[in-house]
VMD Tcl script that draws the C-alpha trace (Angstrom):
set ca {
  {81.47 68.31 138.67}
  {81.48 70.72 135.73}
  {81.21 74.54 136.07}
  {79.06 76.67 133.69}
  {82.19 77.18 131.43}
  {82.40 73.55 130.95}
  {85.56 72.95 132.84}
  {85.88 70.57 135.63}
  {86.72 71.87 139.06}
  {89.97 70.62 140.70}
  {89.43 67.70 143.27}
  {90.25 70.13 146.24}
  {87.39 72.44 145.19}
  {84.64 69.79 144.86}
  {82.30 68.54 147.43}
  {83.54 65.23 149.05}
  {82.68 62.22 146.99}
  {82.31 58.65 148.27}
  {85.23 56.41 147.38}
  {84.83 52.59 148.05}
  {88.28 51.05 148.56}
  {89.44 47.44 148.45}
  {91.77 47.18 151.42}
  {93.97 44.70 153.27}
  {95.35 45.32 156.78}
  {98.71 44.10 157.85}
  {98.70 40.27 158.32}
  {94.88 39.85 157.82}
  {93.95 36.99 155.43}
  {90.63 38.79 154.28}
  {90.41 41.85 152.10}
  {87.66 44.25 153.03}
  {85.68 46.99 151.23}
  {85.83 50.31 153.06}
  {83.99 53.40 152.24}
  {85.74 56.72 152.62}
  {85.48 60.13 150.90}
  {87.73 62.14 148.80}
  {88.12 64.57 151.76}
  {89.50 61.92 154.13}
  {93.11 62.11 155.01}
  {95.32 59.04 154.75}
  {95.55 58.76 158.45}
  {91.78 58.66 158.54}
  {91.76 56.01 155.90}
  {94.23 53.78 157.94}
  {92.12 54.31 161.05}
  {88.86 53.26 159.15}
  {90.55 50.07 157.61}
  {92.07 49.26 161.02}
  {88.63 49.69 162.71}
  {87.26 46.73 161.01}
  {90.23 44.38 161.54}
  {92.53 45.34 164.41}
  {91.50 43.57 167.54}
  {89.22 41.23 165.60}
  {91.39 39.28 163.27}
  {94.77 41.05 163.70}
  {96.27 41.74 167.06}
  {96.48 45.52 167.72}
  {100.08 46.88 167.96}
  {101.03 50.12 169.44}
  {102.58 51.47 166.16}
  {101.55 54.07 163.59}
  {100.06 52.85 160.45}
  {101.02 53.35 156.81}
  {98.81 53.31 153.81}
  {100.37 51.97 150.62}
  {98.67 52.71 147.21}
  {100.28 51.85 143.76}
  {103.61 50.77 145.55}
  {104.04 54.04 147.32}
  {103.66 54.98 150.97}
  {101.29 57.95 151.19}
  {101.85 60.90 153.63}
  {99.24 61.00 156.62}
  {98.16 64.42 155.87}
  {97.41 63.94 152.12}
  {93.67 63.40 151.25}
  {92.29 60.68 149.08}
  {91.74 63.05 146.32}
  {95.28 64.41 146.44}
  {96.59 60.78 146.40}
  {94.63 60.10 143.32}
  {92.91 57.08 144.88}
  {89.75 56.14 142.88}
  {86.80 53.85 143.52}
  {87.74 50.26 144.04}
  {91.43 50.92 144.01}
  {93.44 48.54 146.27}
  {95.29 49.82 149.27}
  {97.36 48.16 152.00}
  {97.58 49.42 155.55}
  {100.69 48.18 157.48}
  {102.16 48.94 160.79}
  {105.15 51.20 160.76}
  {107.41 49.06 163.04}
  {110.83 50.53 163.83}
  {113.79 48.47 162.84}
  {114.98 47.98 166.41}
  {111.57 46.55 167.46}
  {111.64 44.18 164.32}
  {115.13 42.87 165.08}
  {114.23 42.53 168.83}
  {111.22 40.42 167.90}
  {113.41 38.18 165.74}
  {115.82 37.62 168.49}
  {113.26 36.63 171.07}
}
mol new
graphics top color blue
foreach p $ca { graphics top sphere $p radius 0.5 }
foreach p [lrange $ca 0 end-1] q [lrange $ca 1 end] { graphics top cylinder $p $q radius 0.2 }
display resetview
């Protein structure tokens, strides 16, 4: 969106825009297309991706979820706009499993 002076507004000052994302959830074999907006938080994005997969093709686990974009883990309170995520960018959503639980699962 451009102002009357011809300059573009910062992402935080614009109306939310639709951002379709290419996403994969944890150990799922099937990537999905998920629609979010630039105003969604990363926690909301993780929940939206999980909603389509968790309990359907991937067993739900009682751990928080992480969103990975461009090789970096994004903070939960960051918005899609602040993260610089654009239309059809690829994200991965993973469980944030503590090391003790991972090691315990390996020993079982």
